[in-house]
PADO-740423 format. One record per residue: x negated, y negated, z of N, C-alpha, C in turn. Coordinates in steps of 0.05 Angstrom, whole numbers, padded with zeros to 5 digits, always signed. Layout:
# PADO-740423
XYZXYZXYZ...
***
This chain:
# PADO-740423
-00766+02109-00454-00782+02088-00442-00811+02092-00450-00830+02099-00433-00858+02101-00440-00866+02128-00448-00860+02136-00473-00866+02163-00483-00895+02168-00488-00912+02148-00488-00940+02151-00494-00955+02160-00469-00967+02184-00470-00981+02194-00446-01011+02186-00445-01020+02171-00465-01047+02161-00465-01052+02142-00442-01072+02147-00426-01078+02129-00403-01098+02109-00412-01090+02083-00412-01107+02061-00419-01127+02055-00396-01150+02045-00403-01169+02038-00382-01163+02010-00370-01141+01998-00377-01133+01972-00367-01103+01970-00367-01093+01949-00354-01064+01944-00353-01060+01914-00359-01044+01908-00379-01038+01880-00386-01008+01878-00387-00997+01860-00370-00968+01855-00369-00961+01831-00386-00936+01830-00396-00927+01806-00411-00924+01783-00392-00918+01788-00367-00914+01767-00347-00930+01773-00322-00942+01753-00310-00955+01757-00285-00947+01735-00266-00947+01741-00240-00941+01721-00219-00969+01712-00209-00973+01686-00211-00998+01674-00204-00995+01654-00182-01016+01651-00166-01016+01630-00145-01022+01604-00160-01005+01584-00155-01009+01558-00166-01030+01544-00149-01054+01542-00160-01078+01532-00145-01073+01504-00135-01062+01487-00151-01058+01459-00143-01038+01457-00120-01016+01471-00122-00995+01470-00101-01006+01482-00075-01021+01505-00078-01032+01517-00054-01051+01498-00040-01068+01485-00055-01087+01466-00044-01073+01443-00030-01052+01432-00043-01036+01411-00031-01024+01419-00004-01013+01443-00003-01000+01453+00021-01020+01457+00043-01042+01470+00038-01061+01474+00060-01074+01448+00068-01078+01429+00050-01088+01403+00057-01069+01388+00076-01043+01390+00069-01022+01377+00086-01022+01389+00114-01030+01414+00116-01030+01427+00142-01058+01426+00155-01075+01409+00144-01102+01405+00155-01117+01432+00157-01114+01448+00137-01128+01474+00136-01147+01475+00112-01166+01493+00113-01181+01500+00090-01177+01529+00084-01189+01540+00064-01184+01568+00057-01193+01588+00079-01215+01581+00093-01224+01598+00115-01204+01599+00137-01193+01575+00144-01172+01574+00165-01147+01590+00157-01140+01587+00132-01116+01602+00122-01122+01632+00124-01145+01640+00115-01153+01669+00117-01152+01678+00146-01165+01664+00164-01165+01672+00192-01137+01674+00204-01120+01655+00197-01093+01656+00208-01077+01679+00197-01078+01683+00171-01064+01705+00158-01073+01732+00169-01099+01736+00171-01110+01761+00180-01102+01766+00209-01103+01745+00226-01096+01748+00254-01066+01753+00257-01049+01738+00244-01020+01741+00247-01009+01767+00236-01021+01776+00214-01010+01800+00201-01028+01824+00204-01051+01821+00217-01068+01844+00222-01078+01856+00196-01083+01840+00176-01091+01850+00150-01120+01860+00151-01126+01881+00137-01153+01892+00135-01163+01883+00108-01172+01858+00106-01182+01847+00081-01206+01829+00087-01225+01830+00069-01248+01812+00073-01241+01785+00062-01257+01765+00069-01253+01738+00059-01255+01738+00029-01274+01753+00018-01278+01755-00011-01253+01767-00024-01242+01788-00012-01218+01800-00023-01194+01781-00021-01192+01766+00000-01171+01747+00004-01172+01725-00017-01196+01715-00022-01200+01694-00042-01194+01705-00070-01200+01730-00074-01194+01743-00100-01164+01742-00105-01148+01747-00084-01119+01745-00086-01111+01716-00093-01122+01697-00078-01114+01669-00083-01123+01659-00110-01144+01670-00121-01154+01662-00147-01143+01679-00169-01122+01695-00163-01107+01710-00183-01124+01732-00196-01142+01744-00182-01158+01765-00193-01147+01793-00187-01129+01795-00168-01117+01820-00161-01088+01816-00152-01072+01807-00170-01045+01799-00163-01023+01818-00173-01030+01843-00181-01011+01861-00193-00988+01869-00175-00993+01873-00149-00972+01880-00131-00952+01857-00128-00962+01833-00126-00944+01810-00125-00927+01808-00150-00939+01813-00173-00924+01812-00198-00901+01833-00198-00907+01857-00188-00886+01878-00187-00864+01870-00168-00871+01860-00144-00851+01852-00124-00833+01829-00135-00846+01809-00148-00832+01787-00159-00812+01797-00181-00822+01814-00198-00806+01824-00221-00781+01839-00210-00784+01856-00190-00762+01871-00179-00741+01851-00168-00750+01833-00152-00732+01813-00139-00718+01796-00161-00733+01788-00181-00722+01771-00202-00701+01785-00218-00706+01810-00225-00687+01826-00241-00660+01830-00227-00661+01834-00200-00636+01837-00186-00626+01811-00173-00640+01789-00180-00632+01762-00173-00630+01758-00142-00651+01765-00128-00652+01760-00099-00679+01748-00093-00682+01736-00069-00708+01726-00060-00724+01750-00051-00750+01747-00053-00768+01769-00045-00763+01779-00017-00759+01760+00002-00754+01768+00030-00727+01780+00034-00709+01780+00014-00684+01794+00017-00687+01825+00015-00707+01834+00001-00711+01863-00002-00737+01874+00008-00757+01856+00012-00782+01865+00023-00784+01854+00052-00796+01871+00069-00798+01862+00097-00826+01868+00108-00833+01853+00127-00858+01858+00141-00853+01879+00162-00869+01900+00162-00865+01922+00180-00890+01927+00196-00888+01929+00222-00912+01935+00239-00920+01964+00234-00946+01968+00231-00957+01995+00225-00974+02003+00249-00971+02028+00257-00989+02040+00277-01015+02047+00262-01035+02030+00264-01059+02032+00248-01074+02059+00254-01076+02066+00279-01090+02091+00286-01076+02115+00274-01049+02115+00275-01034+02137+00264-01037+02138+00234-01037+02115+00221-01040+02114+00192-01068+02124+00183-01089+02116+00199-01116+02125+00193-01117+02155+00195-01105+02166+00216-01106+02195+00220-01092+02210+00197-01069+02199+00189-01054+02212+00167-01070+02211+00141-01084+02189+00136-01101+02187+00112-01124+02207+00113-01137+02209+00137-01159+02228+00140-01150+02257+00136-01126+02263+00147-01115+02290+00143-01109+02295+00114-01098+02276+00100-01092+02279+00072-01118+02284+00056-01139+02268+00062-01165+02271+00048-01176+02299+00053-01174+02309+00078-01184+02335+00084-01169+02357+00068-01144+02353+00066-01127+02373+00052-01130+02372+00022-01130+02347+00011-01130+02344-00018-01155+02332-00031-01174+02324-00015-01199+02312-00025-01195+02283-00032-01214+02272-00047-01213+02244-00054-01199+02239-00080-01176+02250-00084-01161+02247-00109-01140+02226-00107-01142+02207-00088-01122+02186-00087-01122+02174-00060
***
């Protein structure tokens, strides 16, 4: 597979999953929403820790690599994304504590 150990300063995939800007705009318009309302609703319903700028970056396809990976996995095994990925409630305080403990133990290496 990937025998080259050289670490590139960038990643370019042959295929990317992108948000279709026109379709997204049509959908939110039909729902009488704007991007800010969509952001507020998504953040509230899913408890996401993302800024509006970061959210818009996702919608404008500037940071879509995780979506590309999820789509590719589901496509290769011929299932819908929600067949293998699920929304899971996270204990935020517990997760913060675990990250802080990891940083104390291993430093800022990831």
